[in-house]
C-alpha positions as CSV (number, residue, x, y, z in Angstrom):
1,M,6.5,-0.2,6.8
2,P,3.8,-1.0,4.5
3,T,1.4,-4.0,5.4
4,Q,3.2,-7.1,5.6
5,L,0.7,-9.9,4.9
6,R,2.0,-13.1,5.6
7,H,0.6,-17.1,6.3
8,T,1.6,-19.3,8.9
9,E,2.4,-22.9,8.2
10,G,-1.4,-23.8,9.1
11,G,-2.5,-20.8,6.4
12,I,-3.6,-18.6,8.9
13,A,-3.2,-15.1,7.8
14,R,-0.8,-12.3,9.7
15,A,-0.2,-9.2,9.0
16,L,2.0,-6.6,10.5
17,F,2.5,-2.1,10.0
18,R,3.8,0.4,11.9
19,V,1.8,3.3,13.3
20,A,3.3,6.4,14.6
21,V,1.3,8.0,17.6
22,S,1.4,11.7,19.2
23,G,-0.7,13.6,20.6
24,R,0.4,17.0,19.7
25,K,2.2,18.4,16.8
26,E,5.2,19.5,18.9
27,Q,5.5,15.9,20.7
28,E,7.7,13.6,19.2
29,A,6.0,10.0,18.2
30,S,6.0,6.9,19.5
31,F,5.9,3.9,16.8
32,F,4.2,0.5,17.1
33,T,4.5,-2.5,15.6
34,V,0.6,-3.7,15.0
35,I,0.0,-7.3,14.5
36,V,-3.6,-8.4,13.1
37,W,-4.6,-12.0,12.4
38,R,-7.2,-14.0,10.2
39,D,-9.5,-12.4,7.9
40,Q,-8.8,-8.9,9.6
41,A,-5.2,-9.1,8.8
42,E,-5.7,-9.9,5.2
43,H,-8.7,-6.8,5.1
44,A,-5.6,-4.7,6.5
45,A,-3.5,-5.4,3.4
46,E,-5.8,-5.1,1.1
47,S,-7.4,-1.7,2.8
48,L,-4.2,0.5,4.3
49,S,-1.6,2.2,2.9
50,K,1.5,4.0,4.3
51,G,-0.1,7.3,5.9
52,S,-3.3,5.8,6.1
53,R,-4.8,7.3,9.6
54,V,-6.4,4.2,11.7
55,V,-8.0,3.5,14.9
56,V,-6.1,0.5,16.6
57,V,-8.0,-0.9,19.5
58,G,-6.2,-4.2,21.0
59,R,-3.7,-4.7,23.9
60,L,0.3,-4.3,24.6
61,Q,2.3,-7.5,24.3
62,Q,6.1,-6.9,25.2
63,Q,8.4,-9.4,23.8
64,S,12.1,-9.6,25.1
65,W,15.3,-11.4,23.4
66,S,18.9,-11.6,23.7
67,A,20.8,-9.7,21.2
68,E,24.0,-11.4,19.2
69,D,26.3,-9.3,21.2
70,G,24.3,-10.8,24.4
71,S,22.4,-7.4,25.3
72,A,18.8,-7.9,26.5
73,R,16.1,-6.2,23.8
74,S,12.7,-5.6,24.3
75,T,9.8,-4.3,22.4
76,V,6.2,-3.1,22.6
77,Q,3.9,-4.3,20.2
78,V,0.0,-3.8,19.8
79,V,-1.7,-6.9,19.2
80,A,-5.2,-5.7,17.4
81,D,-8.8,-7.0,18.3
82,E,-10.1,-4.2,15.9
83,L,-9.1,-1.8,13.1
84,G,-11.2,1.0,11.5
85,P,-10.3,4.0,9.5
86,S,-10.1,7.3,11.1
87,L,-12.7,9.5,9.9
88,R,-11.5,12.7,11.6
89,W,-9.8,14.1,8.2
90,A,-11.5,11.9,6.1
91,T,-14.6,9.5,4.8
92,A,-14.4,5.7,4.0
93,T,-16.9,3.2,2.5
94,T,-17.0,-0.4,3.9
95,R,-18.5,-3.4,1.9
96,A,-19.3,-6.3,3.8
97,T,-16.5,-9.6,3.1
98,R,-18.1,-13.1,2.7
99,N,-17.0,-14.4,6.2
100,S,-19.4,-11.1,7.7
101,S,-21.5,-12.0,10.8
102,G,-23.8,-9.9,12.4
């Protein structure tokens, strides 16, 4: 899923994207939805594309609901505090934005 950027009714940016996590090539990957808010959401939408290697720091959040058939469903998402490109196999160039503070 490419990065999806939407805004709440109050104008707050929210981005969603999926990441695959695996430790080794022979391990099956786990997939997580990452949620990013505010300026960082806009930065993610501008900077990330399918296949981007990304480092995500955040907290796990579980959501539960009842499906239409009455069965219980749940998912685990990552609410990102920090995002960055993985520098293991690539280089990156950054630029400050208007809201940057040091």
